[in-house]
Structures are given as structure tokens and as C-alpha cells.
N, CA, C, O and the ligand as a Tripos MOL2 file, in Angstrom:
@<TRIPOS>MOLECULE
protein
  241   239    61     0     0
PROTEIN
NO_CHARGES

@<TRIPOS>ATOM
      1 N          -8.3260   11.3730   11.0030 N.3       1 MET1
      2 CA         -7.5520   10.2920   11.7060 C.3       1 MET1
      3 C          -6.1490   10.4060   11.7360 C.2       1 MET1
      4 O          -5.5090   10.5870   10.7000 O.2       1 MET1
      5 N          -5.6900   10.3250   12.7020 N.am      2 VAL2
      6 CA         -4.1300   10.2820   12.9900 C.3       2 VAL2
      7 C          -3.5530    8.9680   13.1700 C.2       2 VAL2
      8 O          -4.1150    8.2120   13.9630 O.2       2 VAL2
      9 N          -2.6300    8.6210   12.6230 N.am      3 THR3
     10 CA         -1.8150    7.3360   12.8940 C.3       3 THR3
     11 C          -0.3500    7.5640   12.8580 C.2       3 THR3
     12 O           0.2430    8.1140   11.9300 O.2       3 THR3
     13 N           0.2000    7.0840   13.9710 N.am      4 ASP4
     14 CA          1.7230    7.3650   14.0700 C.3       4 ASP4
     15 C           2.2280    5.8670   13.1850 C.2       4 ASP4
     16 O           3.3090    5.8510   12.5950 O.2       4 ASP4
     17 N           1.4980    4.9170   13.1900 N.am      5 ASN5
     18 CA          1.9500    3.7130   12.5940 C.3       5 ASN5
     19 C           2.1950    3.6800   11.2830 C.2       5 ASN5
     20 O           1.4070    4.2160   10.5040 O.2       5 ASN5
     21 N           3.4680    2.9630   10.7940 N.am      6 PRO6
     22 CA          3.7370    3.0660    9.2030 C.3       6 PRO6
     23 C           2.7430    2.1220    8.7630 C.2       6 PRO6
     24 O           2.1780    1.2820    9.4630 O.2       6 PRO6
     25 N           2.5690    2.3620    7.4130 N.am      7 PRO7
     26 CA          1.4120    1.4360    6.9260 C.3       7 PRO7
     27 C           1.8050    0.0320    6.5810 C.2       7 PRO7
     28 O           2.9350   -0.1890    6.1450 O.2       7 PRO7
     29 N           0.8870   -0.9750    6.7620 N.am      8 SER8
     30 CA          1.4470   -2.4070    6.5260 C.3       8 SER8
     31 C           0.5300   -2.8250    5.5110 C.2       8 SER8
     32 O          -0.4260   -2.1460    5.1380 O.2       8 SER8
     33 N           0.9020   -4.1940    4.9790 N.am      9 CYS9
     34 CA          0.2080   -4.6880    3.8810 C.3       9 CYS9
     35 C          -1.3320   -5.2170    4.5650 C.2       9 CYS9
     36 O          -1.2990   -5.8410    5.6250 O.2       9 CYS9
     37 N          -2.3460   -4.9950    4.0500 N.am     10 PRO10
     38 CA         -3.6180   -5.5280    4.4280 C.3      10 PRO10
     39 C          -3.8380   -6.9710    4.3340 C.2      10 PRO10
     40 O          -4.7020   -7.5560    4.9860 O.2      10 PRO10
     41 N          -2.9620   -7.5860    3.4310 N.am     11 ALA11
     42 CA         -2.8480   -8.9920    3.0450 C.3      11 ALA11
     43 C          -2.2920   -9.8440    4.2130 C.2      11 ALA11
     44 O          -2.7930  -10.7600    4.8640 O.2      11 ALA11
     45 N          -0.9630   -9.1680    4.2620 N.am     12 CYS12
     46 CA         -0.1470  -10.2900    5.2600 C.3      12 CYS12
     47 C           0.4580   -9.3780    6.4310 C.2      12 CYS12
     48 O           1.2680   -9.8770    7.2120 O.2      12 CYS12
     49 N           0.0840   -8.1150    6.5420 N.am     13 ALA13
     50 CA          0.5520   -7.1910    7.7780 C.3      13 ALA13
     51 C           2.0160   -6.9120    7.7200 C.2      13 ALA13
     52 O           2.5400   -6.4110    8.7150 O.2      13 ALA13
     53 N           2.7840   -7.1980    6.5980 N.am     14 TRP14
     54 CA          4.2400   -6.7430    6.8140 C.3      14 TRP14
     55 C           4.1570   -5.4990    6.6570 C.2      14 TRP14
     56 O           3.2800   -4.9030    6.0310 O.2      14 TRP14
     57 N           5.1730   -4.9980    7.2840 N.am     15 PRO15
     58 CA          5.3060   -3.2200    7.1530 C.3      15 PRO15
     59 C           5.8500   -3.1340    5.6290 C.2      15 PRO15
     60 O           6.5890   -3.9580    5.0910 O.2      15 PRO15
     61 N           5.3640   -2.0470    5.1020 N.am     16 LEU16
     62 CA          5.5380   -1.8480    3.6170 C.3      16 LEU16
     63 C           7.1000   -1.5810    3.2700 C.2      16 LEU16
     64 O           7.8710   -1.0750    4.0850 O.2      16 LEU16
     65 N           7.4200   -1.9230    2.1590 N.am     17 THR17
     66 CA          8.9050   -1.4940    1.7180 C.3      17 THR17
     67 C           8.6800   -0.2640    1.1400 C.2      17 THR17
     68 O           7.5130    0.0780    0.9470 O.2      17 THR17
     69 N           9.7400    0.5810    0.7790 N.am     18 PRO18
     70 CA          9.8040    1.7710   -0.0010 C.3      18 PRO18
     71 C           9.0730    1.6740   -1.3330 C.2      18 PRO18
     72 O           9.1200    0.6710   -2.0460 O.2      18 PRO18
     73 N           8.3710    2.8170   -1.6310 N.am     19 PRO19
     74 CA          7.0970    2.6830   -2.7440 C.3      19 PRO19
     75 C           8.2030    2.5370   -4.1350 C.2      19 PRO19
     76 O           9.3090    3.0530   -4.2960 O.2      19 PRO19
     77 N           7.5360    1.7650   -4.8910 N.am     20 ALA20
     78 CA          8.2910    1.6290   -6.3920 C.3      20 ALA20
     79 C           7.9190    2.7780   -7.0830 C.2      20 ALA20
     80 O           8.6600    2.9010   -8.0580 O.2      20 ALA20
     81 N           7.1210    3.6490   -7.0140 N.am     21 SER21
     82 CA          6.8190    4.8250   -7.7170 C.3      21 SER21
     83 C           5.9650    5.7250   -6.9580 C.2      21 SER21
     84 O           5.2830    5.3000   -6.0250 O.2      21 SER21
     85 N           5.9670    7.0960   -7.3510 N.am     22 CYS22
     86 CA          5.3210    8.1420   -6.4930 C.3      22 CYS22
     87 C           4.8950    9.1070   -7.4310 C.2      22 CYS22
     88 O           5.6340    9.5790   -8.2950 O.2      22 CYS22
     89 N           3.4610    9.4660   -7.2330 N.am     23 HIS23
     90 CA          2.6710   10.4060   -8.3970 C.3      23 HIS23
     91 C           2.0360   11.3380   -7.6610 C.2      23 HIS23
     92 O           1.0090   10.9850   -7.0820 O.2      23 HIS23
     93 N           2.4740   12.6320   -7.5320 N.am     24 PRO24
     94 CA          1.7690   13.7220   -7.0890 C.3      24 PRO24
     95 C           0.5610   13.8680   -7.5150 C.2      24 PRO24
     96 O           0.2310   13.6290   -8.6760 O.2      24 PRO24
     97 N          -0.2940   14.3190   -6.5240 N.am     25 SER25
     98 CA         -1.7960   14.5040   -7.0460 C.3      25 SER25
     99 C          -2.4820   15.6970   -6.2990 C.2      25 SER25
    100 O          -1.8300   16.1930   -5.3800 O.2      25 SER25
    101 N          -3.5930   16.1680   -6.5500 N.am     26 SER26
    102 CA         -4.1250   17.2670   -5.8290 C.3      26 SER26
    103 C          -4.7400   16.8730   -4.5110 C.2      26 SER26
    104 O          -5.1520   17.6870   -3.6850 O.2      26 SER26
    105 N          -4.7730   15.5000   -4.3690 N.am     27 GLU27
    106 CA         -5.2370   14.9960   -2.9260 C.3      27 GLU27
    107 C          -4.0710   14.3000   -2.2630 C.2      27 GLU27
    108 O          -4.3610   13.5830   -1.3050 O.2      27 GLU27
    109 N          -2.7550   14.3960   -2.6250 N.am     28 GLY28
    110 CA         -1.9200   14.2150   -2.0540 C.3      28 GLY28
    111 C          -1.0330   13.1530   -3.0630 C.2      28 GLY28
    112 O          -1.4570   12.6120   -4.0840 O.2      28 GLY28
    113 N           0.4740   13.0100   -2.3970 N.am     29 ALA29
    114 CA          1.0580   11.9710   -3.2120 C.3      29 ALA29
    115 C           0.4660   10.4880   -3.2550 C.2      29 ALA29
    116 O           0.1050    9.9050   -2.2320 O.2      29 ALA29
    117 N           0.4150   10.0500   -4.2640 N.am     30 VAL30
    118 CA         -0.1190    8.5670   -4.6050 C.3      30 VAL30
    119 C           1.1720    7.8630   -4.8730 C.2      30 VAL30
    120 O           2.0310    8.2630   -5.6590 O.2      30 VAL30
    121 N           1.2360    6.6590   -4.0660 N.am     31 ARG31
    122 CA          2.4500    5.8440   -4.2290 C.3      31 ARG31
    123 C           1.9970    4.3300   -4.3810 C.2      31 ARG31
    124 O           0.9880    3.8050   -3.9100 O.2      31 ARG31
    125 N           2.9150    3.8070   -5.0960 N.am     32 TYR32
    126 CA          2.6680    2.2450   -5.5440 C.3      32 TYR32
    127 C           3.5420    1.4950   -4.8630 C.2      32 TYR32
    128 O           4.6830    1.9500   -4.9380 O.2      32 TYR32
    129 N           3.4230    0.3370   -4.1080 N.am     33 VAL33
    130 CA          4.3790   -0.3850   -3.3060 C.3      33 VAL33
    131 C           3.9120   -1.7560   -3.5750 C.2      33 VAL33
    132 O           2.7460   -2.1470   -3.6190 O.2      33 VAL33
    133 N           5.0990   -2.4910   -3.7650 N.am     34 ARG34
    134 CA          4.8630   -3.8350   -4.0500 C.3      34 ARG34
    135 C           5.3580   -4.5030   -2.7380 C.2      34 ARG34
    136 O           6.5280   -4.3710   -2.3790 O.2      34 ARG34
    137 N           4.2920   -5.3500   -1.9020 N.am     35 CYS35
    138 CA          4.7120   -6.2250   -0.8670 C.3      35 CYS35
    139 C           5.5060   -7.3310   -1.0870 C.2      35 CYS35
    140 O           5.6940   -7.7480   -2.2300 O.2      35 CYS35
    141 N           6.0610   -7.9250    0.0290 N.am     36 ILE36
    142 CA          6.9870   -9.0070   -0.1490 C.3      36 ILE36
    143 C           6.0160  -10.2570   -0.4820 C.2      36 ILE36
    144 O           6.5050  -11.2220   -1.0680 O.2      36 ILE36
    145 N           4.7830  -10.2590   -0.1550 N.am     37 CYS37
    146 CA          3.8670  -11.2830   -0.4940 C.3      37 CYS37
    147 C           3.2560  -11.1720   -1.9890 C.2      37 CYS37
    148 O           2.3730  -11.9490   -2.3520 O.2      37 CYS37
    149 N           3.7620  -10.1860   -2.8180 N.am     38 GLY38
    150 CA          3.4460  -10.0240   -4.0950 C.3      38 GLY38
    151 C           2.1600   -9.1520   -4.2410 C.2      38 GLY38
    152 O           1.6490   -9.0110   -5.3520 O.2      38 GLY38
    153 N           1.7020   -8.6400   -3.2720 N.am     39 GLN39
    154 CA          0.4720   -7.8010   -3.4800 C.3      39 GLN39
    155 C           0.9900   -6.3090   -3.8820 C.2      39 GLN39
    156 O           1.9130   -5.7600   -3.2800 O.2      39 GLN39
    157 N           0.3920   -5.8060   -4.8050 N.am     40 TRP40
    158 CA          0.6960   -4.1930   -4.9590 C.3      40 TRP40
    159 C          -0.3970   -3.3500   -4.2090 C.2      40 TRP40
    160 O          -1.6010   -3.5780   -4.3220 O.2      40 TRP40
    161 N           0.1250   -2.3830   -3.4570 N.am     41 LEU41
    162 CA         -0.6420   -1.4940   -2.7600 C.3      41 LEU41
    163 C          -0.6270   -0.3370   -3.3060 C.2      41 LEU41
    164 O           0.3580    0.0660   -3.9250 O.2      41 LEU41
    165 N          -1.9110    0.4860   -3.1280 N.am     42 VAL42
    166 CA         -1.8610    1.9640   -3.7110 C.3      42 VAL42
    167 C          -1.9920    2.8740   -2.4880 C.2      42 VAL42
    168 O          -3.0790    2.7600   -1.9230 O.2      42 VAL42
    169 N          -1.1990    3.6880   -1.9860 N.am     43 LEU43
    170 CA         -1.2360    4.3960   -1.0270 C.3      43 LEU43
    171 C          -1.3790    5.9130   -1.3330 C.2      43 LEU43
    172 O          -0.7470    6.4570   -2.2380 O.2      43 LEU43
    173 N          -2.1690    6.4970   -0.5950 N.am     44 GLN44
    174 CA         -2.3550    7.8870   -0.6990 C.3      44 GLN44
    175 C          -2.1630    8.7620    0.9650 C.2      44 GLN44
    176 O          -2.9270    8.6320    1.9210 O.2      44 GLN44
    177 N          -1.1130    9.4970    0.9130 N.am     45 ARG45
    178 CA         -0.9140   10.0910    2.3460 C.3      45 ARG45
    179 C          -0.5810    9.2330    3.4200 C.2      45 ARG45
    180 O          -0.9340    9.5150    4.5660 O.2      45 ARG45
    181 N           0.0830    8.1840    3.1510 N.am     46 ASP46
    182 CA          0.6210    7.1730    3.9850 C.3      46 ASP46
    183 C          -0.4610    6.2730    4.3810 C.2      46 ASP46
    184 O          -0.3600    5.6770    5.4530 O.2      46 ASP46
    185 N          -1.5640    6.0970    3.5760 N.am     47 ALA47
    186 CA         -2.8420    5.3010    3.9100 C.3      47 ALA47
    187 C          -3.1390    4.3890    2.8700 C.2      47 ALA47
    188 O          -3.3010    4.8080    1.7240 O.2      47 ALA47
    189 N          -3.2230    3.2230    3.1380 N.am     48 VAL48
    190 CA         -3.5520    2.2350    1.9680 C.3      48 VAL48
    191 C          -4.9770    2.5320    1.2490 C.2      48 VAL48
    192 O          -5.9720    2.6360    1.9650 O.2      48 VAL48
    193 N          -5.0630    2.6400    0.1540 N.am     49 ILE49
    194 CA         -6.5320    3.1840   -0.1280 C.3      49 ILE49
    195 C          -6.8100    2.0660   -1.2740 C.2      49 ILE49
    196 O          -7.9100    2.1770   -1.8150 O.2      49 ILE49
    197 N          -6.1130    1.1760   -1.6540 N.am     50 GLY50
    198 CA         -6.2440    0.1740   -2.4850 C.3      50 GLY50
    199 C          -5.2910   -0.8570   -2.6870 C.2      50 GLY50
    200 O          -4.1890   -0.8200   -2.1410 O.2      50 GLY50
    201 N          -5.6720   -1.8300   -3.4830 N.am     51 THR51
    202 CA         -4.8090   -3.0670   -3.9510 C.3      51 THR51
    203 C          -4.9360   -3.2640   -5.4560 C.2      51 THR51
    204 O          -5.9030   -2.8790   -6.1130 O.2      51 THR51
    205 N          -3.9230   -3.8690   -5.9170 N.am     52 ALA52
    206 CA         -4.0340   -4.0890   -7.3290 C.3      52 ALA52
    207 C          -3.2800   -5.4680   -7.6110 C.2      52 ALA52
    208 O          -2.2800   -5.7830   -6.9660 O.2      52 ALA52
    209 N          -3.7510   -6.1630   -8.4830 N.am     53 GLY53
    210 CA         -3.2300   -7.3800   -8.7700 C.3      53 GLY53
    211 C          -3.4940   -8.6810   -7.8910 C.2      53 GLY53
    212 O          -4.1600   -8.4900   -6.8730 O.2      53 GLY53
    213 N          -3.0920   -9.8910   -8.1300 N.am     54 PRO54
    214 CA         -3.4570  -10.9740   -7.3150 C.3      54 PRO54
    215 C          -2.5190  -11.1030   -6.2330 C.2      54 PRO54
    216 O          -1.3500  -10.7190   -6.2710 O.2      54 PRO54
    217 N          -3.1270  -11.6990   -5.2070 N.am     55 THR55
    218 CA         -2.2660  -12.1550   -3.9340 C.3      55 THR55
    219 C          -2.9560  -13.5640   -3.4640 C.2      55 THR55
    220 O          -4.1050  -13.9570   -3.6690 O.2      55 THR55
    221 N          -1.8880  -14.1910   -2.7720 N.am     56 ALA56
    222 CA         -2.1040  -15.5190   -2.5150 C.3      56 ALA56
    223 C          -3.0150  -15.4040   -1.2020 C.2      56 ALA56
    224 O          -3.6660  -16.3920   -0.8630 O.2      56 ALA56
    225 N          -3.0690  -14.3470   -0.5350 N.am     57 PHE57
    226 CA         -3.9330  -14.0580    0.4480 C.3      57 PHE57
    227 C          -5.2860  -13.7150    0.3210 C.2      57 PHE57
    228 O          -6.0440  -13.5440    1.2760 O.2      57 PHE57
    229 N          -5.6380  -13.5980   -1.0650 N.am     58 ALA58
    230 CA         -7.1660  -13.2950   -1.3440 C.3      58 ALA58
    231 C          -7.9790  -14.3350   -0.7800 C.2      58 ALA58
    232 O          -7.6550  -15.5230   -0.7740 O.2      58 ALA58
    233 N          -9.1880  -13.8020   -0.2430 N.am     59 ALA59
    234 CA        -10.2540  -14.5300    0.3310 C.3      59 ALA59
    235 C         -10.9210  -15.0560   -0.9170 C.2      59 ALA59
    236 O         -10.9710  -14.3800   -1.9440 O.2      59 ALA59
    237 N         -11.4760  -16.3730   -0.8090 N.am     60 PRO60
    238 CA        -12.2720  -16.9670   -1.9420 C.3      60 PRO60
    239 C         -13.6460  -16.2900   -2.0330 C.2      60 PRO60
    240 O         -14.4490  -16.6370   -2.8990 O.2      60 PRO60
    241 ZN          1.6990   -8.3760    1.9830 Zn       61 ZN61
@<TRIPOS>BOND
     1     1     2 1
     2     2     3 1
     3     3     4 2
     4     3     5 am
     5     5     6 1
     6     6     7 1
     7     7     8 2
     8     7     9 am
     9     9    10 1
    10    10    11 1
    11    11    12 2
    12    11    13 am
    13    13    14 1
    14    14    15 1
    15    15    16 2
    16    15    17 am
    17    17    18 1
    18    18    19 1
    19    19    20 2
    20    19    21 am
    21    21    22 1
    22    22    23 1
    23    23    24 2
    24    23    25 am
    25    25    26 1
    26    26    27 1
    27    27    28 2
    28    27    29 am
    29    29    30 1
    30    30    31 1
    31    31    32 2
    32    31    33 am
    33    33    34 1
    34    34    35 1
    35    35    36 2
    36    35    37 am
    37    37    38 1
    38    38    39 1
    39    39    40 2
    40    39    41 am
    41    41    42 1
    42    42    43 1
    43    43    44 2
    44    43    45 am
    45    45    46 1
    46    46    47 1
    47    47    48 2
    48    47    49 am
    49    49    50 1
    50    50    51 1
    51    51    52 2
    52    51    53 am
    53    53    54 1
    54    54    55 1
    55    55    56 2
    56    55    57 am
    57    57    58 1
    58    58    59 1
    59    59    60 2
    60    59    61 am
    61    61    62 1
    62    62    63 1
    63    63    64 2
    64    63    65 am
    65    65    66 1
    66    66    67 1
    67    67    68 2
    68    67    69 am
    69    69    70 1
    70    70    71 1
    71    71    72 2
    72    71    73 am
    73    73    74 1
    74    74    75 1
    75    75    76 2
    76    75    77 am
    77    77    78 1
    78    78    79 1
    79    79    80 2
    80    79    81 am
    81    81    82 1
    82    82    83 1
    83    83    84 2
    84    83    85 am
    85    85    86 1
    86    86    87 1
    87    87    88 2
    88    87    89 am
    89    89    90 1
    90    90    91 1
    91    91    92 2
    92    91    93 am
    93    93    94 1
    94    94    95 1
    95    95    96 2
    96    95    97 am
    97    97    98 1
    98    98    99 1
    99    99   100 2
   100    99   101 am
   101   101   102 1
   102   102   103 1
   103   103   104 2
   104   103   105 am
   105   105   106 1
   106   106   107 1
   107   107   108 2
   108   107   109 am
   109   109   110 1
   110   110   111 1
   111   111   112 2
   112   111   113 am
   113   113   114 1
   114   114   115 1
   115   115   116 2
   116   115   117 am
   117   117   118 1
   118   118   119 1
   119   119   120 2
   120   119   121 am
   121   121   122 1
   122   122   123 1
   123   123   124 2
   124   123   125 am
   125   125   126 1
   126   126   127 1
   127   127   128 2
   128   127   129 am
   129   129   130 1
   130   130   131 1
   131   131   132 2
   132   131   133 am
   133   133   134 1
   134   134   135 1
   135   135   136 2
   136   135   137 am
   137   137   138 1
   138   138   139 1
   139   139   140 2
   140   139   141 am
   141   141   142 1
   142   142   143 1
   143   143   144 2
   144   143   145 am
   145   145   146 1
   146   146   147 1
   147   147   148 2
   148   147   149 am
   149   149   150 1
   150   150   151 1
   151   151   152 2
   152   151   153 am
   153   153   154 1
   154   154   155 1
   155   155   156 2
   156   155   157 am
   157   157   158 1
   158   158   159 1
   159   159   160 2
   160   159   161 am
   161   161   162 1
   162   162   163 1
   163   163   164 2
   164   163   165 am
   165   165   166 1
   166   166   167 1
   167   167   168 2
   168   167   169 am
   169   169   170 1
   170   170   171 1
   171   171   172 2
   172   171   173 am
   173   173   174 1
   174   174   175 1
   175   175   176 2
   176   175   177 am
   177   177   178 1
   178   178   179 1
   179   179   180 2
   180   179   181 am
   181   181   182 1
   182   182   183 1
   183   183   184 2
   184   183   185 am
   185   185   186 1
   186   186   187 1
   187   187   188 2
   188   187   189 am
   189   189   190 1
   190   190   191 1
   191   191   192 2
   192   191   193 am
   193   193   194 1
   194   194   195 1
   195   195   196 2
   196   195   197 am
   197   197   198 1
   198   198   199 1
   199   199   200 2
   200   199   201 am
   201   201   202 1
   202   202   203 1
   203   203   204 2
   204   203   205 am
   205   205   206 1
   206   206   207 1
   207   207   208 2
   208   207   209 am
   209   209   210 1
   210   210   211 1
   211   211   212 2
   212   211   213 am
   213   213   214 1
   214   214   215 1
   215   215   216 2
   216   215   217 am
   217   217   218 1
   218   218   219 1
   219   219   220 2
   220   219   221 am
   221   221   222 1
   222   222   223 1
   223   223   224 2
   224   223   225 am
   225   225   226 1
   226   226   227 1
   227   227   228 2
   228   227   229 am
   229   229   230 1
   230   230   231 1
   231   231   232 2
   232   231   233 am
   233   233   234 1
   234   234   235 1
   235   235   236 2
   236   235   237 am
   237   237   238 1
   238   238   239 1
   239   239   240 2
@<TRIPOS>SUBSTRUCTURE
     1 MET1         2 RESIDUE 1 A MET
     2 VAL2         6 RESIDUE 1 A VAL
     3 THR3        10 RESIDUE 1 A THR
     4 ASP4        14 RESIDUE 1 A ASP
     5 ASN5        18 RESIDUE 1 A ASN
     6 PRO6        22 RESIDUE 1 A PRO
     7 PRO7        26 RESIDUE 1 A PRO
     8 SER8        30 RESIDUE 1 A SER
     9 CYS9        34 RESIDUE 1 A CYS
    10 PRO10       38 RESIDUE 1 A PRO
    11 ALA11       42 RESIDUE 1 A ALA
    12 CYS12       46 RESIDUE 1 A CYS
    13 ALA13       50 RESIDUE 1 A ALA
    14 TRP14       54 RESIDUE 1 A TRP
    15 PRO15       58 RESIDUE 1 A PRO
    16 LEU16       62 RESIDUE 1 A LEU
    17 THR17       66 RESIDUE 1 A THR
    18 PRO18       70 RESIDUE 1 A PRO
    19 PRO19       74 RESIDUE 1 A PRO
    20 ALA20       78 RESIDUE 1 A ALA
    21 SER21       82 RESIDUE 1 A SER
    22 CYS22       86 RESIDUE 1 A CYS
    23 HIS23       90 RESIDUE 1 A HIS
    24 PRO24       94 RESIDUE 1 A PRO
    25 SER25       98 RESIDUE 1 A SER
    26 SER26      102 RESIDUE 1 A SER
    27 GLU27      106 RESIDUE 1 A GLU
    28 GLY28      110 RESIDUE 1 A GLY
    29 ALA29      114 RESIDUE 1 A ALA
    30 VAL30      118 RESIDUE 1 A VAL
    31 ARG31      122 RESIDUE 1 A ARG
    32 TYR32      126 RESIDUE 1 A TYR
    33 VAL33      130 RESIDUE 1 A VAL
    34 ARG34      134 RESIDUE 1 A ARG
    35 CYS35      138 RESIDUE 1 A CYS
    36 ILE36      142 RESIDUE 1 A ILE
    37 CYS37      146 RESIDUE 1 A CYS
    38 GLY38      150 RESIDUE 1 A GLY
    39 GLN39      154 RESIDUE 1 A GLN
    40 TRP40      158 RESIDUE 1 A TRP
    41 LEU41      162 RESIDUE 1 A LEU
    42 VAL42      166 RESIDUE 1 A VAL
    43 LEU43      170 RESIDUE 1 A LEU
    44 GLN44      174 RESIDUE 1 A GLN
    45 ARG45      178 RESIDUE 1 A ARG
    46 ASP46      182 RESIDUE 1 A ASP
    47 ALA47      186 RESIDUE 1 A ALA
    48 VAL48      190 RESIDUE 1 A VAL
    49 ILE49      194 RESIDUE 1 A ILE
    50 GLY50      198 RESIDUE 1 A GLY
    51 THR51      202 RESIDUE 1 A THR
    52 ALA52      206 RESIDUE 1 A ALA
    53 GLY53      210 RESIDUE 1 A GLY
    54 PRO54      214 RESIDUE 1 A PRO
    55 THR55      218 RESIDUE 1 A THR
    56 ALA56      222 RESIDUE 1 A ALA
    57 PHE57      226 RESIDUE 1 A PHE
    58 ALA58      230 RESIDUE 1 A ALA
    59 ALA59      234 RESIDUE 1 A ALA
    60 PRO60      238 RESIDUE 1 A PRO
    61 ZN61       241 GROUP 0 **** ****
């Protein structure tokens, strides 16, 4: 899959801010980004692979 779109928050769809931290791995750089909505996002090779922590947008 190829995408030219920058990653955005799955919770609020806001474009992601620069990563707070970056960790090289054999699968590609893993980056942690904190969105303006408070959601922590885990990115790998510019794709959101997970979230961490609470978000006000979480579905019940
Ligand atoms: Zn967000």
C-alpha cells in the first residue's frame, strides 16, 4: 500500500505533530506522537499501527 497522505490521528483526524520520540527497529522506525486531542499514537513507517492512553474520542 502506498499513500502520499501524511498520517493523521484516527481519533480526531488532525494531522500529526512531529514525533515525541523515535525508535529504530528491524521493521522500520517506530515513532510515538502525541496528538493535540491527547491521544498517543504509535507509528511505524509513517503508518499508524496503534494508540496508547485514553482519549476523549474513545467509543463507549
Ligand atoms: Zn487526535
